[in-house]
N, CA, C and O atoms as a CHARMM CRD file, in Angstrom:
* protein
*
  280
    1    1 MET  N    -19.54800  20.18000   8.19000 PROA 1      0.00000
    2    1 MET  CA   -18.51800  20.13400   9.28400 PROA 1      0.00000
    3    1 MET  C    -17.96200  21.43600   9.53200 PROA 1      0.00000
    4    1 MET  O    -17.66700  22.17100   8.59000 PROA 1      0.00000
    5    2 PRO  N    -17.77200  21.82600  10.90700 PROA 2      0.00000
    6    2 PRO  CA   -17.36300  23.03500  11.20400 PROA 2      0.00000
    7    2 PRO  C    -15.87000  23.24100  10.84000 PROA 2      0.00000
    8    2 PRO  O    -15.12000  22.26800  10.75400 PROA 2      0.00000
    9    3 ARG  N    -15.46400  24.43500  10.63800 PROA 3      0.00000
   10    3 ARG  CA   -14.03700  24.70500  10.16700 PROA 3      0.00000
   11    3 ARG  C    -13.15200  24.35500  11.32500 PROA 3      0.00000
   12    3 ARG  O    -13.56400  24.58300  12.46200 PROA 3      0.00000
   13    4 PRO  N    -11.96300  23.81700  11.13300 PROA 4      0.00000
   14    4 PRO  CA   -11.14500  23.77400  12.43300 PROA 4      0.00000
   15    4 PRO  C    -10.58500  25.01900  12.95300 PROA 4      0.00000
   16    4 PRO  O    -10.26200  25.88500  12.14000 PROA 4      0.00000
   17    5 LEU  N    -10.42400  25.22700  14.24800 PROA 5      0.00000
   18    5 LEU  CA    -9.91400  26.33900  14.82200 PROA 5      0.00000
   19    5 LEU  C     -8.47900  26.52200  14.50700 PROA 5      0.00000
   20    5 LEU  O     -7.76000  25.52500  14.42700 PROA 5      0.00000
   21    6 ASN  N     -7.99000  27.73800  14.31900 PROA 6      0.00000
   22    6 ASN  CA    -6.56100  27.99100  14.29000 PROA 6      0.00000
   23    6 ASN  C     -5.99500  28.24100  15.67000 PROA 6      0.00000
   24    6 ASN  O     -6.77900  28.34000  16.61400 PROA 6      0.00000
   25    7 GLU  N     -4.87700  28.33500  15.83100 PROA 7      0.00000
   26    7 GLU  CA    -4.28700  28.31800  17.16000 PROA 7      0.00000
   27    7 GLU  C     -4.71000  29.47900  17.94800 PROA 7      0.00000
   28    7 GLU  O     -4.99400  29.32700  19.13600 PROA 7      0.00000
   29    8 ARG  N     -4.77800  30.69800  17.34600 PROA 8      0.00000
   30    8 ARG  CA    -5.29000  31.73000  18.13900 PROA 8      0.00000
   31    8 ARG  C     -6.73900  31.65500  18.64500 PROA 8      0.00000
   32    8 ARG  O     -7.03700  32.06800  19.76600 PROA 8      0.00000
   33    9 GLN  N     -7.67300  31.09800  17.76100 PROA 9      0.00000
   34    9 GLN  CA    -9.04000  30.85400  18.15600 PROA 9      0.00000
   35    9 GLN  C     -9.08300  29.76100  19.36700 PROA 9      0.00000
   36    9 GLN  O     -9.78800  29.93200  20.36100 PROA 9      0.00000
   37   10 SER  N     -8.30800  28.70000  19.18900 PROA 10     0.00000
   38   10 SER  CA    -8.23600  27.70800  20.19300 PROA 10     0.00000
   39   10 SER  C     -7.70800  28.34500  21.47900 PROA 10     0.00000
   40   10 SER  O     -8.39000  28.10500  22.47400 PROA 10     0.00000
   41   11 LEU  N     -6.73500  29.03400  21.63600 PROA 11     0.00000
   42   11 LEU  CA    -6.27000  29.61400  22.77600 PROA 11     0.00000
   43   11 LEU  C     -7.18600  30.65900  23.41200 PROA 11     0.00000
   44   11 LEU  O     -7.25800  30.75100  24.63700 PROA 11     0.00000
   45   12 GLU  N     -7.88100  31.44200  22.59800 PROA 12     0.00000
   46   12 GLU  CA    -8.97300  32.21800  23.00800 PROA 12     0.00000
   47   12 GLU  C    -10.03800  31.69400  23.66000 PROA 12     0.00000
   48   12 GLU  O    -10.44700  32.18400  24.71200 PROA 12     0.00000
   49   13 ARG  N    -10.57500  30.65900  23.09800 PROA 13     0.00000
   50   13 ARG  CA   -11.65900  29.76100  23.65600 PROA 13     0.00000
   51   13 ARG  C    -11.13900  29.11700  24.90000 PROA 13     0.00000
   52   13 ARG  O    -11.88600  29.24300  25.87000 PROA 13     0.00000
   53   14 GLU  N    -10.04800  28.46900  25.09100 PROA 14     0.00000
   54   14 GLU  CA    -9.50900  28.08700  26.14000 PROA 14     0.00000
   55   14 GLU  C     -9.48000  29.00100  27.31800 PROA 14     0.00000
   56   14 GLU  O     -9.96300  28.70100  28.40900 PROA 14     0.00000
   57   15 LEU  N     -8.90000  30.11200  27.04900 PROA 15     0.00000
   58   15 LEU  CA    -8.80800  31.26600  27.93500 PROA 15     0.00000
   59   15 LEU  C    -10.10000  31.83000  28.45400 PROA 15     0.00000
   60   15 LEU  O    -10.29300  32.22400  29.60400 PROA 15     0.00000
   61   16 ARG  N    -10.93200  31.81800  27.49400 PROA 16     0.00000
   62   16 ARG  CA   -12.35100  32.54100  27.82200 PROA 16     0.00000
   63   16 ARG  C    -13.28400  31.58600  28.42100 PROA 16     0.00000
   64   16 ARG  O    -14.00800  32.01000  29.32300 PROA 16     0.00000
   65   17 GLU  N    -13.38600  30.29000  28.03900 PROA 17     0.00000
   66   17 GLU  CA   -14.48900  29.48100  28.50000 PROA 17     0.00000
   67   17 GLU  C    -13.97000  28.21600  29.37700 PROA 17     0.00000
   68   17 GLU  O    -14.41300  27.96000  30.49700 PROA 17     0.00000
   69   18 GLU  N    -12.93800  27.43600  28.69000 PROA 18     0.00000
   70   18 GLU  CA   -12.71700  26.35800  29.52200 PROA 18     0.00000
   71   18 GLU  C    -11.98400  26.46400  30.85700 PROA 18     0.00000
   72   18 GLU  O    -12.39300  25.88400  31.86300 PROA 18     0.00000
   73   19 LEU  N    -10.94700  27.18300  30.83600 PROA 19     0.00000
   74   19 LEU  CA   -10.13700  27.51300  31.97900 PROA 19     0.00000
   75   19 LEU  C    -10.94100  28.20100  33.13200 PROA 19     0.00000
   76   19 LEU  O    -10.84700  27.70300  34.25400 PROA 19     0.00000
   77   20 PRO  N    -11.63600  29.18100  32.96500 PROA 20     0.00000
   78   20 PRO  CA   -12.43400  29.64800  33.97100 PROA 20     0.00000
   79   20 PRO  C    -13.50800  28.80400  34.46700 PROA 20     0.00000
   80   20 PRO  O    -13.80900  28.84500  35.66000 PROA 20     0.00000
   81   21 ALA  N    -14.14700  27.99600  33.60000 PROA 21     0.00000
   82   21 ALA  CA   -15.11600  27.08500  34.21600 PROA 21     0.00000
   83   21 ALA  C    -14.53600  25.96700  35.01200 PROA 21     0.00000
   84   21 ALA  O    -15.24900  25.40400  35.84300 PROA 21     0.00000
   85   22 GLN  N    -13.19900  25.57000  34.81100 PROA 22     0.00000
   86   22 GLN  CA   -12.55700  24.59100  35.68900 PROA 22     0.00000
   87   22 GLN  C    -12.11200  25.24100  36.88700 PROA 22     0.00000
   88   22 GLN  O    -12.05500  24.55000  37.90400 PROA 22     0.00000
   89   23 LEU  N    -11.76100  26.54100  36.94800 PROA 23     0.00000
   90   23 LEU  CA   -11.37000  27.13200  38.05300 PROA 23     0.00000
   91   23 LEU  C    -12.48700  27.44800  38.96700 PROA 23     0.00000
   92   23 LEU  O    -12.36700  27.47700  40.19100 PROA 23     0.00000
   93   24 ALA  N    -13.55300  27.67900  38.33600 PROA 24     0.00000
   94   24 ALA  CA   -14.73000  27.94500  39.20400 PROA 24     0.00000
   95   24 ALA  C    -15.37400  26.72000  39.83600 PROA 24     0.00000
   96   24 ALA  O    -15.96000  26.80300  40.91600 PROA 24     0.00000
   97   25 ALA  N    -15.27000  25.66100  39.20400 PROA 25     0.00000
   98   25 ALA  CA   -15.68900  24.32300  39.81200 PROA 25     0.00000
   99   25 ALA  C    -14.76200  23.80300  40.87900 PROA 25     0.00000
  100   25 ALA  O    -15.23800  23.21700  41.85100 PROA 25     0.00000
  101   26 TYR  N    -13.53400  23.97600  40.75800 PROA 26     0.00000
  102   26 TYR  CA   -12.59800  23.74800  41.72900 PROA 26     0.00000
  103   26 TYR  C    -12.79900  24.72400  43.09000 PROA 26     0.00000
  104   26 TYR  O    -12.60600  24.29300  44.22700 PROA 26     0.00000
  105   27 ARG  N    -13.15500  25.90100  42.83900 PROA 27     0.00000
  106   27 ARG  CA   -13.26300  26.84000  43.95800 PROA 27     0.00000
  107   27 ARG  C    -14.59000  26.46400  44.63000 PROA 27     0.00000
  108   27 ARG  O    -14.68000  26.52400  45.85700 PROA 27     0.00000
  109   28 ARG  N    -15.53600  26.11100  43.93300 PROA 28     0.00000
  110   28 ARG  CA   -16.98400  25.77600  44.56200 PROA 28     0.00000
  111   28 ARG  C    -16.62100  24.53400  45.44000 PROA 28     0.00000
  112   28 ARG  O    -16.94200  24.45500  46.62600 PROA 28     0.00000
  113   29 GLU  N    -15.96900  23.62900  44.80500 PROA 29     0.00000
  114   29 GLU  CA   -15.75100  22.36000  45.68800 PROA 29     0.00000
  115   29 GLU  C    -14.94900  22.70800  46.96900 PROA 29     0.00000
  116   29 GLU  O    -15.18900  22.22200  48.07400 PROA 29     0.00000
  117   30 LEU  N    -13.94800  23.62600  46.69000 PROA 30     0.00000
  118   30 LEU  CA   -13.11200  23.86200  47.93200 PROA 30     0.00000
  119   30 LEU  C    -13.93300  24.66200  48.93500 PROA 30     0.00000
  120   30 LEU  O    -13.68800  24.46100  50.12400 PROA 30     0.00000
  121   31 ALA  N    -14.88300  25.54900  48.60600 PROA 31     0.00000
  122   31 ALA  CA   -15.68500  26.16400  49.40900 PROA 31     0.00000
  123   31 ALA  C    -16.89600  25.34700  50.06300 PROA 31     0.00000
  124   31 ALA  O    -17.61600  25.77100  50.96800 PROA 31     0.00000
  125   32 SER  N    -16.98200  24.20300  49.49300 PROA 32     0.00000
  126   32 SER  CA   -18.03600  23.33300  50.21500 PROA 32     0.00000
  127   32 SER  C    -17.39000  22.67200  51.40500 PROA 32     0.00000
  128   32 SER  O    -18.07300  21.93900  52.12000 PROA 32     0.00000
  129   33 GLY  N    -16.11600  22.88500  51.66200 PROA 33     0.00000
  130   33 GLY  CA   -15.66000  22.44400  52.97500 PROA 33     0.00000
  131   33 GLY  C    -15.19800  21.10200  53.18000 PROA 33     0.00000
  132   33 GLY  O    -15.15100  20.59100  54.29900 PROA 33     0.00000
  133   34 LEU  N    -14.79300  20.41600  51.93400 PROA 34     0.00000
  134   34 LEU  CA   -14.19600  18.92900  51.97900 PROA 34     0.00000
  135   34 LEU  C    -12.75500  19.07400  52.28300 PROA 34     0.00000
  136   34 LEU  O    -11.91500  19.30100  51.41300 PROA 34     0.00000
  137   35 GLU  N    -12.48900  18.93300  53.56400 PROA 35     0.00000
  138   35 GLU  CA   -11.13000  19.15200  54.11900 PROA 35     0.00000
  139   35 GLU  C    -10.18400  17.98400  53.47100 PROA 35     0.00000
  140   35 GLU  O     -9.02900  18.21900  53.11700 PROA 35     0.00000
  141   36 ALA  N    -10.70600  16.89500  53.37200 PROA 36     0.00000
  142   36 ALA  CA    -9.91300  15.75500  52.81200 PROA 36     0.00000
  143   36 ALA  C     -9.40000  16.08900  51.49900 PROA 36     0.00000
  144   36 ALA  O     -8.30600  15.61600  51.19200 PROA 36     0.00000
  145   37 ARG  N     -9.97100  16.77800  50.73200 PROA 37     0.00000
  146   37 ARG  CA    -9.54100  17.17100  49.27400 PROA 37     0.00000
  147   37 ARG  C     -8.97400  18.45900  49.15800 PROA 37     0.00000
  148   37 ARG  O     -8.64900  18.89500  48.05300 PROA 37     0.00000
  149   38 ARG  N     -8.80200  19.20300  50.35100 PROA 38     0.00000
  150   38 ARG  CA    -8.42000  20.66200  50.23800 PROA 38     0.00000
  151   38 ARG  C     -7.09300  20.70000  49.46400 PROA 38     0.00000
  152   38 ARG  O     -7.04400  21.38300  48.44100 PROA 38     0.00000
  153   39 GLU  N     -6.02900  20.02800  49.87300 PROA 39     0.00000
  154   39 GLU  CA    -4.77400  20.13600  49.16100 PROA 39     0.00000
  155   39 GLU  C     -4.78800  19.82500  47.72900 PROA 39     0.00000
  156   39 GLU  O     -4.18300  20.54800  46.93800 PROA 39     0.00000
  157   40 TRP  N     -5.45800  18.76500  47.33900 PROA 40     0.00000
  158   40 TRP  CA    -5.68400  18.39500  45.93200 PROA 40     0.00000
  159   40 TRP  C     -6.35100  19.42100  45.17800 PROA 40     0.00000
  160   40 TRP  O     -5.89400  19.72800  44.07700 PROA 40     0.00000
  161   41 LEU  N     -7.45200  20.03400  45.66800 PROA 41     0.00000
  162   41 LEU  CA    -8.19500  21.27100  45.09900 PROA 41     0.00000
  163   41 LEU  C     -7.18400  22.38800  44.92200 PROA 41     0.00000
  164   41 LEU  O     -7.00300  22.91000  43.82200 PROA 41     0.00000
  165   42 GLU  N     -6.54900  22.73700  45.97800 PROA 42     0.00000
  166   42 GLU  CA    -5.56300  23.80900  45.95800 PROA 42     0.00000
  167   42 GLU  C     -4.54300  23.76800  44.82700 PROA 42     0.00000
  168   42 GLU  O     -4.23700  24.74600  44.14600 PROA 42     0.00000
  169   43 TRP  N     -4.03800  22.52000  44.69500 PROA 43     0.00000
  170   43 TRP  CA    -3.00200  22.28100  43.73800 PROA 43     0.00000
  171   43 TRP  C     -3.67800  22.43500  42.24300 PROA 43     0.00000
  172   43 TRP  O     -3.08200  23.01900  41.33700 PROA 43     0.00000
  173   44 HSD  N     -4.93700  21.87200  42.08700 PROA 44     0.00000
  174   44 HSD  CA    -5.57200  21.96100  40.92000 PROA 44     0.00000
  175   44 HSD  C     -5.72800  23.45300  40.64100 PROA 44     0.00000
  176   44 HSD  O     -5.33700  23.89300  39.56000 PROA 44     0.00000
  177   45 ILE  N     -6.23200  24.18900  41.47500 PROA 45     0.00000
  178   45 ILE  CA    -6.47400  25.66400  41.19900 PROA 45     0.00000
  179   45 ILE  C     -5.10900  26.44600  40.88500 PROA 45     0.00000
  180   45 ILE  O     -5.14100  27.38800  40.09300 PROA 45     0.00000
  181   46 ARG  N     -4.06000  26.11200  41.42500 PROA 46     0.00000
  182   46 ARG  CA    -2.81500  26.69600  41.04100 PROA 46     0.00000
  183   46 ARG  C     -2.34200  26.26400  39.62000 PROA 46     0.00000
  184   46 ARG  O     -1.66600  27.01900  38.92200 PROA 46     0.00000
  185   47 ARG  N     -2.73200  24.98800  39.21000 PROA 47     0.00000
  186   47 ARG  CA    -2.27900  24.47700  37.93500 PROA 47     0.00000
  187   47 ARG  C     -3.22300  25.16500  36.93500 PROA 47     0.00000
  188   47 ARG  O     -2.73300  25.54900  35.87300 PROA 47     0.00000
  189   48 VAL  N     -4.47300  25.34700  37.16500 PROA 48     0.00000
  190   48 VAL  CA    -5.16400  26.19100  36.26100 PROA 48     0.00000
  191   48 VAL  C     -4.83300  27.57600  36.00200 PROA 48     0.00000
  192   48 VAL  O     -4.90100  28.12200  34.90100 PROA 48     0.00000
  193   49 GLN  N     -4.43100  28.16200  37.20700 PROA 49     0.00000
  194   49 GLN  CA    -4.01600  29.61000  37.13900 PROA 49     0.00000
  195   49 GLN  C     -2.66600  29.70500  36.30200 PROA 49     0.00000
  196   49 GLN  O     -2.47600  30.65200  35.53900 PROA 49     0.00000
  197   50 LYS  N     -1.84700  28.80800  36.45600 PROA 50     0.00000
  198   50 LYS  CA    -0.59600  28.70800  35.70900 PROA 50     0.00000
  199   50 LYS  C     -0.82200  28.42400  34.13400 PROA 50     0.00000
  200   50 LYS  O     -0.10800  28.89200  33.24700 PROA 50     0.00000
  201   51 ARG  N     -1.92700  27.58700  33.93900 PROA 51     0.00000
  202   51 ARG  CA    -2.22900  27.41100  32.46500 PROA 51     0.00000
  203   51 ARG  C     -2.69100  28.52700  31.98900 PROA 51     0.00000
  204   51 ARG  O     -2.37000  28.78200  30.82800 PROA 51     0.00000
  205   52 MET  N     -3.52600  29.46800  32.69000 PROA 52     0.00000
  206   52 MET  CA    -4.13200  30.49100  32.17800 PROA 52     0.00000
  207   52 MET  C     -3.06200  31.61400  31.78700 PROA 52     0.00000
  208   52 MET  O     -3.10800  32.24300  30.73000 PROA 52     0.00000
  209   53 ALA  N     -2.11200  31.77600  32.75900 PROA 53     0.00000
  210   53 ALA  CA    -0.97400  32.68300  32.39500 PROA 53     0.00000
  211   53 ALA  C     -0.18200  32.19700  31.13100 PROA 53     0.00000
  212   53 ALA  O      0.21700  33.01100  30.29900 PROA 53     0.00000
  213   54 ASP  N      0.04900  30.76000  31.00100 PROA 54     0.00000
  214   54 ASP  CA     0.63100  30.38300  29.90500 PROA 54     0.00000
  215   54 ASP  C     -0.19600  30.66700  28.51400 PROA 54     0.00000
  216   54 ASP  O      0.36500  31.09400  27.50500 PROA 54     0.00000
  217   55 VAL  N     -1.38900  30.42100  28.57600 PROA 55     0.00000
  218   55 VAL  CA    -2.15500  30.59400  27.42300 PROA 55     0.00000
  219   55 VAL  C     -2.20400  32.12700  26.94000 PROA 55     0.00000
  220   55 VAL  O     -2.20100  32.48200  25.76100 PROA 55     0.00000
  221   56 GLU  N     -2.24800  32.95000  28.03200 PROA 56     0.00000
  222   56 GLU  CA    -2.24500  34.35900  27.77700 PROA 56     0.00000
  223   56 GLU  C     -0.94900  34.75700  27.15300 PROA 56     0.00000
  224   56 GLU  O     -0.93200  35.56100  26.22100 PROA 56     0.00000
  225   57 ALA  N      0.15800  34.21000  27.64600 PROA 57     0.00000
  226   57 ALA  CA     1.48700  34.59400  26.89000 PROA 57     0.00000
  227   57 ALA  C      1.59400  34.02400  25.54200 PROA 57     0.00000
  228   57 ALA  O      2.17000  34.63100  24.64000 PROA 57     0.00000
  229   58 ARG  N      1.06800  32.90600  25.38700 PROA 58     0.00000
  230   58 ARG  CA     1.06900  32.21100  23.96500 PROA 58     0.00000
  231   58 ARG  C      0.17300  32.97300  22.99500 PROA 58     0.00000
  232   58 ARG  O      0.41900  33.09100  21.79500 PROA 58     0.00000
  233   59 LEU  N     -0.98000  33.52100  23.67300 PROA 59     0.00000
  234   59 LEU  CA    -1.95400  34.16800  22.74000 PROA 59     0.00000
  235   59 LEU  C     -1.36600  35.50900  22.32500 PROA 59     0.00000
  236   59 LEU  O     -1.59000  35.94200  21.19400 PROA 59     0.00000
  237   60 ALA  N     -0.57400  36.22500  23.25300 PROA 60     0.00000
  238   60 ALA  CA     0.18200  37.46500  22.90100 PROA 60     0.00000
  239   60 ALA  C      1.28800  37.24000  22.03700 PROA 60     0.00000
  240   60 ALA  O      1.70200  38.20000  21.38600 PROA 60     0.00000
  241   61 LYS  N      1.84800  36.10300  21.92200 PROA 61     0.00000
  242   61 LYS  CA     2.84900  35.84500  20.88200 PROA 61     0.00000
  243   61 LYS  C      2.22100  35.51800  19.62000 PROA 61     0.00000
  244   61 LYS  O      2.73400  35.99200  18.60600 PROA 61     0.00000
  245   62 VAL  N      1.33200  34.88400  19.52900 PROA 62     0.00000
  246   62 VAL  CA     0.64000  34.55000  18.29500 PROA 62     0.00000
  247   62 VAL  C     -0.06200  35.70900  17.79200 PROA 62     0.00000
  248   62 VAL  O     -0.07600  35.87700  16.57300 PROA 62     0.00000
  249   63 SER  N     -0.67300  36.57200  18.58700 PROA 63     0.00000
  250   63 SER  CA    -1.11400  37.84000  18.08600 PROA 63     0.00000
  251   63 SER  C     -0.12000  38.83500  17.48300 PROA 63     0.00000
  252   63 SER  O     -0.34800  39.62600  16.56700 PROA 63     0.00000
  253   64 ALA  N      1.05800  38.65300  18.17700 PROA 64     0.00000
  254   64 ALA  CA     2.14500  39.60800  17.58600 PROA 64     0.00000
  255   64 ALA  C      2.73600  39.20400  16.53200 PROA 64     0.00000
  256   64 ALA  O      3.23800  40.03900  15.77900 PROA 64     0.00000
  257   65 GLU  N      2.80600  37.86200  16.25100 PROA 65     0.00000
  258   65 GLU  CA     3.40900  37.34700  14.95000 PROA 65     0.00000
  259   65 GLU  C      2.47100  37.52100  13.89800 PROA 65     0.00000
  260   65 GLU  O      2.96000  37.84000  12.81400 PROA 65     0.00000
  261   66 SER  N      1.11200  37.37400  13.96900 PROA 66     0.00000
  262   66 SER  CA     0.13400  37.46500  13.00800 PROA 66     0.00000
  263   66 SER  C     -0.31800  38.93300  12.70400 PROA 66     0.00000
  264   66 SER  O     -0.86000  39.25800  11.64800 PROA 66     0.00000
  265   67 GLY  N     -0.05700  39.73400  13.67600 PROA 67     0.00000
  266   67 GLY  CA    -0.53400  41.29400  13.39900 PROA 67     0.00000
  267   67 GLY  C     -1.93600  41.46800  13.96800 PROA 67     0.00000
  268   67 GLY  O     -2.54100  40.56700  14.54900 PROA 67     0.00000
  269   68 PRO  N     -2.38900  42.65200  13.76400 PROA 68     0.00000
  270   68 PRO  CA    -3.81600  42.81500  14.32000 PROA 68     0.00000
  271   68 PRO  C     -4.84800  42.19500  13.44800 PROA 68     0.00000
  272   68 PRO  O     -4.76300  42.08100  12.22500 PROA 68     0.00000
  273   69 GLN  N     -5.87800  41.78800  14.23700 PROA 69     0.00000
  274   69 GLN  CA    -7.02700  41.01000  13.48300 PROA 69     0.00000
  275   69 GLN  C     -8.19500  41.98900  13.45600 PROA 69     0.00000
  276   69 GLN  O     -8.36100  42.84300  14.32700 PROA 69     0.00000
  277   70 PRO  N     -9.01300  41.81000  12.38100 PROA 70     0.00000
  278   70 PRO  CA   -10.23500  42.58500  12.28200 PROA 70     0.00000
  279   70 PRO  C    -11.22300  42.15500  13.21500 PROA 70     0.00000
  280   70 PRO  O    -12.31900  42.71500  13.25500 PROA 70     0.00000
């Protein structure tokens, strides 16, 4: 069984993999021209961007508290 991720690893994975994938999917759908969903997609894009900023801030805090990692 794989080792559980610590908070730093979890945040790094979310910031590096999960959130950019979500953002790209929403942007692709928005670019496809579905006007009926435009407002919904724009809201989700803003939500993911805010989450990315939050994760970056939390990661900086965790990094500062734990010191430099090798």
